C-alpha positions as a Markdown table, in Angstrom:
| # | Residue | x | y | z |
|---|---|---|---|---|
| 1 | Met | 73.9 | -46.7 | -120.3 |
| 2 | Asn | 76.7 | -44.2 | -121.2 |
| 3 | Asn | 75.6 | -41.7 | -123.8 |
| 4 | His | 79.0 | -41.8 | -125.5 |
| 5 | Phe | 81.1 | -44.4 | -127.2 |
| 6 | Ile | 84.9 | -44.1 | -127.3 |
| 7 | Leu | 86.5 | -44.5 | -130.7 |
| 8 | Asn | 89.9 | -46.4 | -131.1 |
| 9 | Asn | 91.7 | -43.1 | -131.1 |
| 10 | Gly | 90.2 | -41.9 | -127.8 |
| 11 | Val | 87.6 | -39.5 | -129.3 |
| 12 | Glu | 84.2 | -39.5 | -127.7 |
| 13 | Ile | 81.2 | -40.0 | -130.0 |
| 14 | Pro | 77.6 | -39.5 | -128.8 |
| 15 | Ser | 75.7 | -42.8 | -128.8 |
| 16 | Ile | 72.7 | -41.7 | -130.9 |
| 17 | Gly | 73.1 | -39.6 | -134.0 |
| 18 | Tyr | 70.6 | -37.6 | -135.9 |
| 19 | Gly | 70.4 | -38.8 | -139.5 |
| 20 | Thr | 69.7 | -36.4 | -142.4 |
| 21 | Trp | 69.4 | -38.7 | -145.5 |
| 22 | Gln | 66.5 | -37.6 | -147.7 |
| 23 | Thr | 66.1 | -34.4 | -145.6 |
| 24 | Pro | 65.9 | -31.6 | -148.3 |
| 25 | Gln | 68.3 | -28.7 | -148.2 |
| 26 | Glu | 65.5 | -26.2 | -147.4 |
| 27 | Lys | 64.4 | -28.2 | -144.3 |
| 28 | Ala | 67.8 | -29.3 | -143.1 |
| 29 | Ala | 68.8 | -26.2 | -141.1 |
| 30 | Asp | 65.5 | -26.1 | -139.1 |
| 31 | Cys | 65.5 | -29.9 | -138.5 |
| 32 | Val | 69.1 | -30.0 | -137.4 |
| 33 | Ala | 68.7 | -26.9 | -135.1 |
| 34 | Tyr | 65.6 | -28.5 | -133.6 |
| 35 | Ala | 67.3 | -31.8 | -133.0 |
| 36 | Ile | 70.2 | -30.1 | -131.3 |
| 37 | Glu | 67.7 | -28.1 | -129.2 |
| 38 | Lys | 66.1 | -31.3 | -128.1 |
| 39 | Gly | 69.4 | -32.9 | -127.0 |
| 40 | Tyr | 71.1 | -34.5 | -130.0 |
| 41 | Arg | 74.8 | -33.8 | -130.1 |
| 42 | His | 75.7 | -36.0 | -133.1 |
| 43 | Ile | 74.7 | -35.0 | -136.7 |
| 44 | Asp | 75.2 | -37.3 | -139.7 |
| 45 | Thr | 75.2 | -36.0 | -143.3 |
| 46 | Ala | 77.0 | -36.8 | -146.6 |
| 47 | Ala | 78.0 | -35.0 | -149.8 |
| 48 | Cys | 75.4 | -37.0 | -151.8 |
| 49 | Tyr | 72.6 | -36.0 | -149.5 |
| 50 | Glu | 72.9 | -32.6 | -151.1 |
| 51 | Asn | 72.0 | -30.9 | -147.8 |
| 52 | Glu | 75.4 | -30.0 | -146.2 |
| 53 | Val | 74.7 | -26.2 | -146.5 |
| 54 | Gly | 71.5 | -26.6 | -144.5 |
| 55 | Val | 73.1 | -29.0 | -142.0 |
| 56 | Gly | 76.0 | -26.7 | -141.3 |
| 57 | Lys | 73.6 | -23.7 | -140.9 |
| 58 | Gly | 71.5 | -25.8 | -138.4 |
| 59 | Val | 74.6 | -26.5 | -136.4 |
| 60 | Arg | 75.6 | -22.9 | -136.3 |
| 61 | Asp | 72.1 | -21.6 | -135.6 |
| 62 | Ser | 71.7 | -24.0 | -132.7 |
| 63 | Gly | 73.6 | -21.7 | -130.4 |
| 64 | Ile | 75.4 | -24.7 | -128.9 |
| 65 | Asp | 79.2 | -24.6 | -128.7 |
| 66 | Arg | 80.6 | -26.3 | -131.8 |
| 67 | Arg | 82.9 | -28.4 | -129.7 |
| 68 | Glu | 79.8 | -30.1 | -128.1 |
| 69 | Ile | 78.4 | -31.2 | -131.5 |
| 70 | Phe | 79.8 | -34.2 | -133.4 |
| 71 | Val | 79.4 | -33.7 | -137.1 |
| 72 | Thr | 80.0 | -36.5 | -139.7 |
| 73 | Ser | 80.1 | -36.3 | -143.5 |
| 74 | Lys | 81.1 | -38.7 | -146.3 |
| 75 | Val | 83.0 | -38.7 | -149.6 |
| 76 | Trp | 80.8 | -39.9 | -152.5 |
| 77 | Asn | 81.7 | -42.6 | -155.0 |
| 78 | Thr | 82.4 | -40.3 | -157.9 |
| 79 | His | 85.2 | -38.7 | -155.8 |
| 80 | Arg | 87.1 | -41.8 | -154.8 |
| 81 | Gly | 90.9 | -41.6 | -155.1 |
| 82 | Tyr | 93.5 | -39.5 | -153.4 |
| 83 | Gln | 93.2 | -36.1 | -155.1 |
| 84 | Lys | 89.5 | -36.3 | -155.8 |
| 85 | Thr | 88.8 | -37.1 | -152.1 |
| 86 | Leu | 90.9 | -34.1 | -150.9 |
| 87 | Ala | 88.9 | -31.8 | -153.3 |
| 88 | Ala | 85.6 | -33.3 | -152.2 |
| 89 | Phe | 86.5 | -32.7 | -148.6 |
| 90 | Glu | 87.2 | -29.0 | -149.3 |
| 91 | Lys | 83.8 | -28.7 | -151.0 |
| 92 | Thr | 82.1 | -30.4 | -148.0 |
| 93 | Met | 83.8 | -28.0 | -145.6 |
| 94 | Asn | 82.9 | -25.0 | -147.7 |
| 95 | Asp | 79.2 | -26.1 | -147.9 |
| 96 | Leu | 79.1 | -26.9 | -144.1 |
| 97 | Ala | 80.9 | -23.6 | -143.3 |
| 98 | Leu | 82.5 | -25.3 | -140.3 |
| 99 | Asp | 86.2 | -25.1 | -139.2 |
| 100 | Tyr | 86.7 | -28.9 | -138.9 |
| 101 | Leu | 84.8 | -32.2 | -139.2 |
| 102 | Asp | 84.5 | -34.7 | -136.4 |
| 103 | Leu | 84.2 | -37.8 | -138.6 |
| 104 | Tyr | 84.8 | -38.3 | -142.3 |
| 105 | Leu | 83.8 | -41.5 | -144.0 |
| 106 | Ile | 84.2 | -43.3 | -147.4 |
| 107 | His | 80.6 | -43.6 | -148.3 |
| 108 | Trp | 80.8 | -46.9 | -150.2 |
| 109 | Pro | 83.7 | -49.2 | -151.1 |
| 110 | Ala | 84.9 | -49.6 | -154.6 |
| 111 | Ser | 84.2 | -53.3 | -155.4 |
| 112 | Phe | 85.4 | -56.0 | -157.7 |
| 113 | Ser | 82.0 | -55.9 | -159.5 |
| 114 | Gln | 82.9 | -52.5 | -161.0 |
| 115 | Tyr | 86.7 | -52.1 | -160.8 |
| 116 | Glu | 89.7 | -54.5 | -161.4 |
| 117 | Asn | 91.8 | -52.3 | -159.1 |
| 118 | Trp | 89.1 | -51.8 | -156.5 |
| 119 | Glu | 91.5 | -52.4 | -153.6 |
| 120 | Glu | 93.9 | -49.8 | -154.9 |
| 121 | Ile | 91.1 | -47.3 | -155.3 |
| 122 | Asn | 90.0 | -47.8 | -151.7 |
| 123 | Leu | 93.5 | -47.5 | -150.4 |
| 124 | Glu | 94.1 | -44.2 | -152.3 |
| 125 | Thr | 90.9 | -42.8 | -150.9 |
| 126 | Trp | 91.9 | -43.9 | -147.4 |
| 127 | Arg | 95.3 | -42.3 | -147.9 |
| 128 | Ala | 93.6 | -39.0 | -148.4 |
| 129 | Leu | 91.5 | -39.5 | -145.2 |
| 130 | Ile | 94.7 | -40.3 | -143.3 |
| 131 | Glu | 96.2 | -37.0 | -144.5 |
| 132 | Leu | 93.2 | -35.0 | -143.5 |
| 133 | Tyr | 93.2 | -36.7 | -140.1 |
| 134 | Arg | 96.9 | -36.0 | -139.5 |
| 135 | Ala | 96.5 | -32.4 | -140.6 |
| 136 | Gly | 93.9 | -32.0 | -137.8 |
| 137 | Lys | 91.0 | -31.2 | -140.2 |
| 138 | Val | 89.1 | -34.3 | -139.1 |
| 139 | Arg | 89.0 | -35.7 | -135.6 |
| 140 | Ala | 88.3 | -39.3 | -136.7 |
| 141 | Ile | 88.1 | -41.2 | -140.0 |
| 142 | Gly | 86.3 | -44.3 | -141.1 |
| 143 | Val | 84.2 | -46.0 | -143.7 |
| 144 | Ser | 80.6 | -46.9 | -144.6 |
| 145 | Asn | 79.1 | -50.1 | -146.1 |
| 146 | Phe | 82.5 | -51.8 | -146.0 |
| 147 | Leu | 82.5 | -55.6 | -145.6 |
| 148 | Pro | 85.5 | -57.5 | -144.0 |
| 149 | Ser | 86.8 | -58.1 | -147.6 |
| 150 | His | 87.0 | -54.4 | -148.2 |
| 151 | Leu | 88.4 | -53.6 | -144.8 |
| 152 | Ala | 91.3 | -56.1 | -145.0 |
| 153 | Ala | 93.6 | -53.8 | -146.9 |
| 154 | Leu | 92.8 | -50.8 | -144.8 |
| 155 | Met | 93.6 | -52.7 | -141.7 |
| 156 | Gln | 97.2 | -53.1 | -142.9 |
| 157 | Thr | 97.7 | -49.3 | -143.0 |
| 158 | Glu | 99.3 | -47.2 | -140.3 |
| 159 | Ile | 95.9 | -45.9 | -139.2 |
| 160 | Lys | 92.9 | -48.3 | -139.0 |
| 161 | Pro | 89.3 | -47.1 | -139.6 |
| 162 | Met | 87.7 | -45.8 | -136.4 |
| 163 | Val | 84.1 | -46.3 | -137.6 |
| 164 | Asn | 82.1 | -48.5 | -140.1 |
| 165 | Gln | 78.6 | -47.2 | -140.8 |
| 166 | Ile | 76.4 | -50.1 | -142.1 |
| 167 | Glu | 72.8 | -50.9 | -142.6 |
| 168 | Phe | 71.7 | -52.4 | -139.3 |
| 169 | His | 68.3 | -52.9 | -137.9 |
| 170 | Pro | 66.0 | -55.7 | -136.6 |
| 171 | Gly | 65.6 | -58.2 | -139.4 |
| 172 | Phe | 69.0 | -57.3 | -140.9 |
| 173 | Met | 71.8 | -56.9 | -138.4 |
| 174 | Gln | 74.8 | -58.0 | -140.6 |
| 175 | Ser | 76.2 | -59.8 | -137.5 |
| 176 | Glu | 79.3 | -61.1 | -139.2 |
| 177 | Val | 80.3 | -57.6 | -140.4 |
| 178 | Ala | 79.5 | -56.1 | -137.0 |
| 179 | Lys | 81.4 | -58.7 | -135.1 |
| 180 | Tyr | 84.4 | -58.3 | -137.3 |
| 181 | Cys | 84.5 | -54.6 | -136.8 |
| 182 | Gln | 83.9 | -54.7 | -133.0 |
| 183 | Ser | 86.6 | -57.4 | -132.5 |
| 184 | Asn | 89.0 | -55.2 | -134.5 |
| 185 | Gly | 88.3 | -52.0 | -132.5 |
| 186 | Ile | 86.1 | -50.4 | -135.2 |
| 187 | Thr | 82.9 | -48.7 | -133.9 |
| 188 | Val | 79.8 | -49.7 | -135.8 |
| 189 | Glu | 77.1 | -47.2 | -136.7 |
| 190 | Ala | 73.6 | -48.1 | -137.9 |
| 191 | Trp | 72.1 | -46.4 | -140.9 |
| 192 | Ser | 68.4 | -47.1 | -141.3 |
| 193 | Pro | 68.1 | -48.4 | -137.7 |
| 194 | Leu | 64.3 | -48.4 | -138.1 |
| 195 | Gly | 64.5 | -50.3 | -141.4 |
| 196 | Thr | 61.5 | -49.7 | -143.7 |
| 197 | Gly | 57.9 | -49.5 | -142.6 |
| 198 | Arg | 57.7 | -53.3 | -142.6 |
| 199 | Val | 60.0 | -53.4 | -139.5 |
| 200 | Leu | 57.8 | -51.0 | -137.6 |
| 201 | Glu | 54.8 | -53.2 | -138.4 |
| 202 | Asn | 56.5 | -56.4 | -137.2 |
| 203 | Ala | 54.3 | -58.3 | -134.8 |
| 204 | Val | 57.2 | -59.4 | -132.5 |
| 205 | Leu | 58.5 | -55.8 | -132.2 |
| 206 | Lys | 55.0 | -54.4 | -131.6 |
| 207 | Glu | 54.4 | -56.9 | -128.8 |
| 208 | Leu | 57.8 | -55.9 | -127.2 |
| 209 | Ala | 56.9 | -52.2 | -127.6 |
| 210 | Asp | 53.7 | -52.9 | -125.6 |
| 211 | Lys | 55.6 | -54.8 | -123.0 |
| 212 | Tyr | 58.1 | -52.0 | -122.4 |
| 213 | Gly | 55.6 | -49.2 | -122.8 |
| 214 | Lys | 57.6 | -47.7 | -125.8 |
| 215 | Phe | 57.1 | -47.2 | -129.5 |
| 216 | Val | 58.5 | -49.8 | -132.0 |
| 217 | Ala | 61.1 | -47.2 | -133.2 |
| 218 | Gln | 62.4 | -46.8 | -129.6 |
| 219 | Ile | 62.7 | -50.6 | -129.3 |
| 220 | Cys | 64.8 | -50.6 | -132.5 |
| 221 | Ile | 67.0 | -47.8 | -131.3 |
| 222 | Arg | 67.5 | -49.3 | -127.8 |
| 223 | Trp | 68.3 | -52.7 | -129.4 |
| 224 | Cys | 71.1 | -51.1 | -131.5 |
| 225 | Leu | 72.6 | -49.6 | -128.4 |
| 226 | Gln | 72.5 | -52.9 | -126.5 |
| 227 | Asn | 74.2 | -54.5 | -129.4 |
| 228 | Asp | 77.0 | -51.9 | -129.0 |
| 229 | Val | 76.0 | -50.1 | -132.2 |
| 230 | Ile | 75.4 | -46.4 | -132.6 |
| 231 | Pro | 71.9 | -45.8 | -134.2 |
| 232 | Leu | 71.4 | -42.8 | -136.6 |
| 233 | Pro | 67.6 | -42.5 | -136.7 |
| 234 | Lys | 66.2 | -40.0 | -139.2 |
| 235 | Ser | 63.0 | -38.0 | -139.0 |
| 236 | Val | 61.7 | -34.6 | -139.9 |
| 237 | Thr | 58.7 | -34.9 | -137.6 |
| 238 | Pro | 59.3 | -33.0 | -134.3 |
| 239 | Lys | 57.5 | -35.5 | -132.2 |
| 240 | Arg | 59.5 | -38.5 | -133.5 |
| 241 | Ile | 62.8 | -36.5 | -133.4 |
| 242 | Val | 62.2 | -36.2 | -129.6 |
| 243 | Glu | 60.9 | -39.8 | -129.2 |
| 244 | Asn | 64.0 | -41.3 | -131.0 |
| 245 | Leu | 66.2 | -39.9 | -128.3 |
| 246 | Asp | 64.1 | -41.0 | -125.4 |
| 247 | Val | 65.5 | -44.5 | -125.0 |
| 248 | Tyr | 67.8 | -44.3 | -121.9 |
| 249 | Asp | 65.1 | -44.9 | -119.3 |
| 250 | Phe | 64.6 | -48.6 | -120.0 |
| 251 | Glu | 66.6 | -51.8 | -120.9 |
| 252 | Ile | 65.5 | -54.7 | -123.1 |
| 253 | Ser | 66.1 | -58.0 | -121.3 |
| 254 | Lys | 68.7 | -60.4 | -122.7 |
| 255 | Asp | 66.1 | -62.9 | -123.7 |
| 256 | Asp | 64.2 | -60.2 | -125.7 |
| 257 | Ile | 67.4 | -59.0 | -127.3 |
| 258 | Lys | 68.0 | -62.6 | -128.5 |
| 259 | Leu | 64.4 | -62.7 | -129.8 |
| 260 | Ile | 65.0 | -59.5 | -131.8 |
| 261 | Asn | 68.4 | -60.8 | -133.0 |
| 262 | Ala | 66.7 | -63.9 | -134.4 |
| 263 | Leu | 64.1 | -62.1 | -136.5 |
| 264 | Pro | 64.1 | -63.2 | -140.2 |
| 265 | Tyr | 65.0 | -60.8 | -142.9 |
| 266 | Ile | 62.7 | -57.8 | -143.0 |
| 267 | Gly | 62.8 | -54.2 | -144.0 |
| 268 | Gly | 66.2 | -54.2 | -145.7 |
| 269 | Ser | 67.2 | -51.8 | -148.5 |
| 270 | Gly | 68.5 | -54.6 | -150.7 |
| 271 | Leu | 71.7 | -52.7 | -151.3 |
| 272 | His | 74.8 | -54.9 | -151.3 |
| 273 | Pro | 78.3 | -53.3 | -151.3 |
| 274 | Asp | 79.6 | -55.7 | -154.0 |
| 275 | Lys | 76.5 | -55.3 | -156.2 |
| 276 | Val | 75.5 | -51.7 | -156.2 |
| 277 | Arg | 76.0 | -49.9 | -159.5 |
| 278 | Phe | 76.4 | -46.3 | -158.3 |
């Protein structure tokens, strides 16, 4: 399996990312530098994670050429809109202390449950991302947690989203959203690819892990890849950071992929883009 995906603008993106959600600022630099040392070339953060300073330091401290590392961040909900997004991006870049960003995402869509003009808000935010992209400050732009209903208006603009980062794991694969994106040239990324602890304790997945001589987490990550989705596993444990990248030496059979795809709902966050109140 190729260790890169190709975005719809031709940019290469490493097929496994290192997630940093809930990684505290004081640990982020060491964790990111360690992940890069062990082979990760794709680092995912966000303004609301409040660890961009540490993440940027980890990238710089790694000693690896910046051009070899793919860095993603996201604009938070309180900074939606054209001018606010541009200002949020400048703060993100100052905190990361990097010269450019590889991918910038709208973290959550504005939705009808909170705003009458939700579609206009999303379009104005997207307009700011297009400007940053055209100015060469970002190599690719996209969204996160967008359903097809939120994507529809953006798909009519001059530049379509290149990525949609969604919750995606065994027991909650959002197949309709993923299929919509993939059929429209939008690369899908998986946040929480390991779900919650309930996914890791699932009897079917444990049985498959034994069958393939792997850990359940590795089965989840490999399953994402075989569904053409980029997993973003997060860990601060050195052993697991290494294990989560060690998934290129085996392949899950088509029948076993179908078995995992058919798992009932387990381990989901419960967050719905049209119902969240943040």
